[in-house]
C-alpha positions in Angstrom: 21.8 -27.9 -14.6 19.5 -25.2 -15.6 18.5 -23.9 -11.8 22.8 -24.2 -11.4 23.3 -21.7 -14.5 20.5 -19.6 -13.3 22.4 -19.5 -9.7 25.6 -18.9 -10.7 24.9 -16.5 -13.5 24.3 -13.4 -10.7 28.5 -13.7 -9.9 30.2 -13.3 -12.9 28.1 -13.6 -16.4 25.6 -11.1 -15.2 26.9 -9.7 -11.6 24.6 -6.6 -11.2 27.4 -4.5 -10.4 30.4 -5.4 -12.3 28.5 -6.4 -15.7 25.4 -5.2 -15.9 25.9 -1.9 -14.0 22.6 -1.6 -12.4 21.7 -0.8 -8.7 24.8 1.4 -8.5 23.2 4.3 -6.2 23.3 1.9 -2.9 26.8 0.3 -4.4 28.5 3.8 -4.6 26.5 5.1 -1.2 27.3 2.9 1.1 30.5 0.8 0.5 32.7 3.0 2.3 33.7 -0.1 4.8 33.0 -3.9 3.5 30.5 -4.7 7.0 28.4 -1.6 5.3 28.6 -3.5 1.4 28.0 -7.1 2.9 25.0 -5.7 5.2 23.3 -3.8 1.7 23.6 -6.9 -0.1 22.5 -9.5 2.4 19.4 -7.0 3.0 19.1 -6.5 -0.7 19.4 -10.2 -1.2 16.3 -11.6 1.1 14.5 -8.8 -0.5 15.1 -10.2 -4.2 14.5 -13.7 -2.8 11.1 -13.5 -1.2 9.5 -11.0 -3.9 10.7 -13.3 -6.5 8.6 -16.2 -4.5 5.4 -14.1 -4.3 5.6 -12.6 -7.9 6.0 -16.2 -9.2 3.5 -17.4 -6.9 0.2 -15.2 -7.4 1.7 -13.9 -11.1 -1.1 -14.8 -12.6 -3.7 -13.2 -10.2 -2.2 -10.2 -11.0 -4.1 -8.5 -14.0 -1.6 -6.7 -16.5 -2.7 -3.0 -16.1 -1.7 -3.3 -12.2 1.2 -5.2 -12.4 4.2 -3.2 -12.1 2.5 -1.5 -9.1 1.6 -4.8 -7.1 5.3 -5.8 -7.4 6.3 -2.4 -6.3 3.9 -3.4 -3.5 5.1 -6.8 -2.6 8.8 -5.2 -2.7 7.9 -2.5 -0.3 6.6 -5.0 2.1 9.6 -6.8 2.2 11.9 -4.3 2.4 9.6 -2.5 5.5 10.3 -6.0 6.9 14.1 -5.6 6.6 14.4 -2.1 7.5 12.5 -2.9 10.8 14.3 -6.1 11.6 17.4 -4.1 11.1 16.6 -1.4 13.0 15.8 -3.4 16.1 18.8 -6.1 16.0 21.7 -4.3 14.0 21.3 -0.6 15.1 24.7 0.2 13.9 24.5 -1.1 10.3 20.9 0.3 10.1 22.4 3.6 11.0 25.7 3.6 8.3 23.3 2.3 5.9 20.5 4.8 6.3 17.8 5.9 3.5 19.6 3.8 1.6 17.4 0.4 3.3 14.3 2.0 2.0 15.3 2.9 -1.6 15.6 -0.9 -1.9 11.7 -0.5 -3.2 13.0 1.2 -6.4 16.5 -1.1 -7.3 16.6 -1.7 -10.5 17.9 -5.3 -9.6 15.2 -6.2 -7.6 11.9 -4.9 -9.8 13.6 -5.7 -13.3 14.3 -9.5 -11.5 10.4 -9.9 -10.6 9.2 -8.3 -14.2 11.8 -10.0 -16.2 11.8 -13.5 -14.4 9.8 -14.0 -11.7 6.7 -13.2 -13.4 7.6 -15.7 -15.9 8.8 -18.5 -14.6 8.1 -21.2 -11.7 8.8 -20.6 -8.3 11.5 -22.9 -8.0 13.3 -20.9 -10.6 12.6 -17.3 -9.4 13.8 -18.3 -5.9 17.0 -19.5 -7.3 17.1 -16.6 -9.9 16.4 -14.1 -6.8 19.4 -15.7 -4.5 21.7 -15.6 -7.1 21.5 -12.2 -8.2 21.4 -11.4 -5.0 24.4 -13.0 -3.3 26.3 -11.5 -7.1 25.2 -7.9 -5.8 26.4 -8.8 -2.1 29.7 -10.1 -3.0 29.9 -6.8 -5.5 29.3 -4.6 -2.6 31.4 -6.5 -0.2 34.7 -6.3 -2.5 34.5 -2.9 -3.3 33.7 -1.9 0.4 36.6 -4.5 1.4 39.0 -2.7 -1.4 38.0 1.1 -0.3 37.9 0.1 3.7 41.4 -1.6 2.8 43.3 1.7 0.6 41.6 4.1 2.8 41.8 3.1 5.7 44.1 -0.1 6.4 41.0 -2.2 7.8 39.0 -4.9 6.7 35.9 -5.7 8.3 37.5 -3.2 10.9 40.8 -5.5 11.2 43.9 -3.5 11.0 45.5 -4.7 8.1 48.2 -2.1 6.9 49.3 1.1 8.8 50.9 4.2 7.7 50.2 7.0 4.9 47.0 5.5 3.7 44.6 6.9 0.6 41.8 8.6 2.1 40.1 9.5 -1.1 38.7 5.7 -0.7 36.9 6.4 1.5 35.3 9.7 0.5 32.8 9.3 -2.8 35.3 10.0 -5.7 36.9 7.1 -3.8 34.1 4.9 -4.9 34.5 5.9 -8.7 37.8 5.0 -8.7 37.4 1.6 -7.0 34.4 0.1 -9.0 36.4 1.5 -12.4 39.3 -0.3 -11.4 37.2 -3.7 -10.5 35.1 -3.5 -13.3 38.3 -3.3 -15.8 39.2 -6.1 -13.7 36.1 -8.4 -14.3 36.0 -7.4 -17.9 40.0 -8.5 -18.4 38.7 -11.8 -16.7 36.3 -12.4 -18.8 37.8 -12.1 -21.8 40.6 -14.4 -20.7 
């Protein structure tokens, strides 16, 4: 039961974007479309799961003085794998996400989970935690991207759903702040219910 709680807390109770307000740079920067949000979320999920796995495996072999730099090297290795894979197999998504892919290395969600959870827990718990937090992050980015894409261009995942006069501000940077603010307010309303 504890593993289920570790997995689900990333979606609702401790959602990295809507509750903890972590990782807002990529959240605001790449979510102009749902596919960009999903792509960034899944890339971050892979890095979270794999870095939590490795950190948990070697936590006792890392001296305290070099713990954080070691975590960053581990995370950077998996970010490099993601970056090269995306560049090879999804070049359009790679171009759309741009600089935000290498910035996963310093994403506070990834480093924070490695330090606060994976370095103190079992391998299985660390993987489950990384998967839950990563999928919660992917969920938040995809929802935000879908809302912005729908209100700004009338599409979701490239499928046209609305025509006519749309609110183009949602495709632009200010629209990210507006949409995120309303989504956080909705999450808070449902959390209190």
